[in-house]
N, C-alpha and C positions, 0 to 999 in steps of 0.2 A: 334957132332951133337946130340948124345944121352944125353950128359951133358947139353946141352942147352935146350933140351926138358924137362929134369928134372927141370931145373932152371924155365922155364915157368910154369910147372905144379905146382912148389912150391909157386911161386908169385899168382898163381891163387886160390889156397887153402887158402893162407894167407888172401887173400881178402874176401873170402867167410866167413871165420871163424871170422875175425875182424868186418865185416859188417860196413864199414865206410861210412859216409855221403859224397856225392859229394859236395865239398866246395861252388863251383859256384851256384849249384842248391839250397843249403841250404840258401845262402845269397838271392838269388832271391825270394825264397818262403816267407822267413821272411819279405822282403821289401814288396811284395805283400799283405801279411797277415796284417802287421801293418797298411798299407794305408787303407785296407778294413775295420779293426775294428776301427780305430781312427776317421773314419767318422761316426760311429754308435752312436746313443743316449743311447742305453739300451742293451748292448751286454751281452750274457751269455756263459758259458762253460758247456758241457755235456760229462762225461766220459763214455766210453764203455768198453765191456769185453776184447778187445785187448790191453788195457792198460797193462795187465798181461804179454801177450806175448812180448810185446815191452819193458818190464822192465821200464816204463815211469810213473809210479804212483807217484814217488817223483818229477819228472819233472812237471807233471800236477799240483800238489799242488804248486810248485814254481810259476808256472804262474798265478794261482788263487791269491796267496799272493801279487804278483807284480801288477795284473791288478785290482784287486777289484771286478771282475766280479762275479756275482751270479753263484754258482756252483752245478751241479746236476749230478745224474748218472743214466745210463740206467739200468733196472732191474737186468741184469746179470752182471753188474759191481758193485752191491752192495757189500761192504766191501773192495773194492780196494782203496777207497777214504775215509779219516777220517770223520766221521759224526759229530765230535765236531769241525770241521773247522767253522770259523765265518762266512763264506759266503755260507755254505752248505744249500740248500733249499729242498733236498729229492730226490726221485726217479721219473725220467721222463719216463713215460709209457702211454703217450697219455691220453685217457679218464679215464685210471685207475691209474694215477700218484697219489703219496701221495698228500695230500691237498695243493692246491695253487701252486704247482710246475709247472704243465702244463700251467697254466695261464701266468706264468712269461716266460716260456721257448717260448711258441708259439706265444706270443706277441712281443718278442724281434725282433729287427731289424737286428741283426747278432747273429749268433750262431757258436761255434766251437765244432764239434764233435770229440773226440779223440778216435779212435779205435772202432767205432760202428759196430754192426751187425744188419742190418734191415732185418727181415723176418715176416712171418704173425703173430707169436706170439708176437715178441717184437714190432711191430708196430700195435698191436691190430686190425688185419685184414685189414692192410694198410690204416688205418683211422687217422694217425698222421697229424696234421695241420701244416707242415713244407714247407718250400719253398726253392728250390734248390739255387735260386739266393741269399739267405741270409746266406748261409752255407759255412763254410770251414770245409772240412772233412779230418782228419789226420789219415792215416793208418800207421801200423809199419814201412813202408819204402816210403810212398808217400803222398804227399799233394796236395789237390784240391781245388781251390779257386773259390767257387759259380759255374757259368756257364763259367769260364774263364780257365786259364791254370791250367795244373797239373804238378807237379815237383816230378819226380822219383829219387831214390837213396837218399832220405832224410829220416834219421831216426827219428822216432817220438820224442824220448827224446832229441835229438840235436835240433829239430826244437822248441819244447816247451821251452827249456831253452833260446834259442836264442831270441824267440819272448818275453819272459818275460822281456828281457832288452830293448825292443823297444816300448812296449805299453804305451799309456797314462792310468793313473789311472782313472777308471770309475766304481763307485759303484751304479749307478742309478737303475740297475735292482734289486740288493739286497735290496736298500732302498724301492723300489716298493713292494717287497715281504714282507718286515717288516711291511709296512702299512696295507697290506690286511690280513696277516696271523693270524688265530684264532686257538689256540691250540686244539687238539683233545679232545673230551669228554671221560667220562668212560662209560663202559657198564652199562646197568641197574642192579640194585641190585637184586641178586638172593634171591627168597624165600627159606626158610628152605628146604633142601632136593630136590629142584628144579632140573630137569634133567639139566646136564651141557651144557652150550652154548659154542660154540668155541670162541666167542669174550671174554668170560670170562676166558677161558683157556689161551688165549694169553696175557691177562692182567696180569695174574700171571707170565707167562714166562718171561716178561719184566724184572721182579725184579730178575730172576735168572742169567742175563747176567752181565759178567764182563771181565776183560782182561784175565782171566784164562779159558774162555769158548770159543766154536766155535759152530755156528749154521749150520746144514745142512738142507736145505728146499727141500722136495721131490717134484716132478712134480705133481700139483693138486692145490687144495685150499691152501696148505701150501705155494705155491709161493707168494699169495697175503698177506695171514696173516703174514708171515715172513718179507715181504718187509716193513710192518708198524712198525716192531720192531726198536727201537732206539739202534744202536750199540754203546756200550761204547768203549773208546780208547783201542785198542788191540784186541777187540773181533773178532774172526774169522768168516768167513761167506762164504758158497758155495752154489750155485744155478745154476742149468743146464737148459738153454733154447734153445739151438741151435736145438735140435732134439726132445725136449719134451719127453724124454725116461722115461717111468714109471719104478720104481724099481731100478734106477740107485743110490739112496741115501744110500741103505743098504751097497753096496760095497763101496761107497764113504766114509760113516761113518768108516768103517773098515779101509781104506786106510788112511784117514786123522788121525785118532786116532793113528795109527802105525807110522806115520811120525812126527806128532807134539805132542809130547808125553807130553808137559808142558801144554797143554789145555785139558779141559774135553769137549768132543763133545755132543751137545744136538740136537738130530734128530728129525724131524717131518715128519711122514711117513703115507700114507694112507693105508687102508687095502688092496686095490686092488694092489698097488704098492708093498706091503710088501710080498703078496703071490708069486711075481715073483722071488725074490732073498733071501728069508728068510734064506736060508742055510749059508749066510755068518755070521749069528749071532754065529753059531758054532765056526768060527775062532776067533770072537771077544773074546769069553769066553776062548777059548784055550790060547790066547795071553794075557789074563789078562787085557783087556781093561775096563775102567770105564765110558763108554758112558751112557747117559740117553736117552732112545728111547721113544718117545711118539707115540703110534701106535693109529692113529685116526680112529675108526672103525664106519663108517657110512653106511656100507652095500653096497657099490658099488664104481663104477668110477664116482664120483660126477662131476669132470671136464667134462667127456664126456656127462654126462647128460645135461650140459649147451650147449654143442656145437651140440649134436645130440642125442636125447634121444631115448631109446628103451629098451626092456627086456634084451638085452645083457649087459646092464650096471649094472645089478644086479648080484652079485657074491655069491658064496657059503660062508656062515659065518663060521668061524673057532673059535675054542677056542684058541685064539692066546697066552694067557699067558700059557695055558696048553701046548701048542706046544713047547714054549721057555723053559718051565720047563723040558720037555722031552729031549730037545737039551742039556741043562744044565746037567742033569742026575747026579747031586750031584758032579760034578767035576768042580772046578774052583769057581769063586764067581759070583753069579747071583741073582737078586731079582726081582720078578714080582708082579703085582697088576692090578686091574681093578678099574677105577673110574667112577662114574656115576652122581656125583654131585659135587658143589664147595667144600664142606666140606671134600670129600674123596681126592679131588685134592690137597687141602692145606696139608692134612696129608701125601700124597704120595710125594710131593715135600720136605717137611720137612725130610722124612725118606731118600730120594734119595740124598739129599745134606747134610744129618747129619750121622745117624747110617750107612748108606749103601753107603757113599761117595767113598769107596774103591772097589765097586761092579759095575758090569754092571746092570743097573736098566732098567727094561721094564715096562713102564706104559701103559696100555691099556685104552684109553679114548673112552666111549660109547657116540656117538653123533646121533643127528637126521639126516636122509638121506638128509633132505632139509636145514640143517643148513650150509649156505655157506656165504662167505663174499659178500658184495655189489659188490666188484670189479670183482669178478668171474662172477657174473651175467652180468654185463656189458660187460666184455671181451668175455664170451661165446657167447653173441648174436652177437657181432661184427665178431669175428673169424667165427662163423657159417655162417653169411651172406657172408663173403669172400670166404669161402670154397665151398659154394653152388652156386656161380655164373657160368654162362655158359662159355665154353671155348672161348677164343679170336678167332676171324675169322682169317683163313690163308690168 
């Protein structure tokens, strides 16, 4: 009896570890999804952050290749899908999506969301123009077909690969995107020694990216500015949206650089966020990391200003380069500088990628407190409206 108990326990653990799809459930889910999408005129695909935990990124791309569907990602899934894919149309983030992406996704008559997380931040204050009856939602171990059935014990990667073999090729949505797409413009040319604008900063950042770099985007306006970066093949990207935790990126930069040694991390951190977790820079220097940190000093919690303004959003200004110099204390390799205009920025980037390429580089960017992306202005007003609504009646 004891041996039988051990046998049952072993089988139970084996199933948990292997995480196998239920064969009949998988077959039924694929049949239902294929019928759903093959009736559609302009279907699209949107990848979500749970693609990572489901290990389904490759399967998602296989489905895009086979189906011809237009391919987008949710903001916290940026970097999980190759942006050089021929069907890629950008980041779907409702009213603050990359140009022309939302128009294609929200006008589709069928959409597949793989591993989405819908909260107040990712839904821009619950303002997405999506309809449940048009959606198939694929979670790591469950598939839900519109308002119809839900199939459990179906692994995402198994479902996506099986569906890829069943769908009819349909590139209508991507063709529509190609018709309406207009490339982004360039920021206005700066006057000599003009105070640096954030859009000029990120215009130069784009040229720094390669397969040997990784981007860490801190909570705040860096969310929106980094979303607009075009990631070259192999360029890493990390973005935290689930909790909107400020300060997370300093530790994330430390951890990423320690684990992925073949890439140079380029981090974009606001001054308010940096004040929360600055001490992790000490460990970066001690471990000989070569990160480039752009500290965007605009004097406060800019993202909070756009949600709910008040004097509490203005913080004590620090001498950030002086602080990092004190942490460095002559031990290890570290270089710091402040930039106030485009000319100084260009010189700082040249130094960080040239003479100081083997050092941790800390570049403090002085920006105006009201210099924000247009996406933050839109997002902030919508999230503010959602957060200030009266409670639902019991």
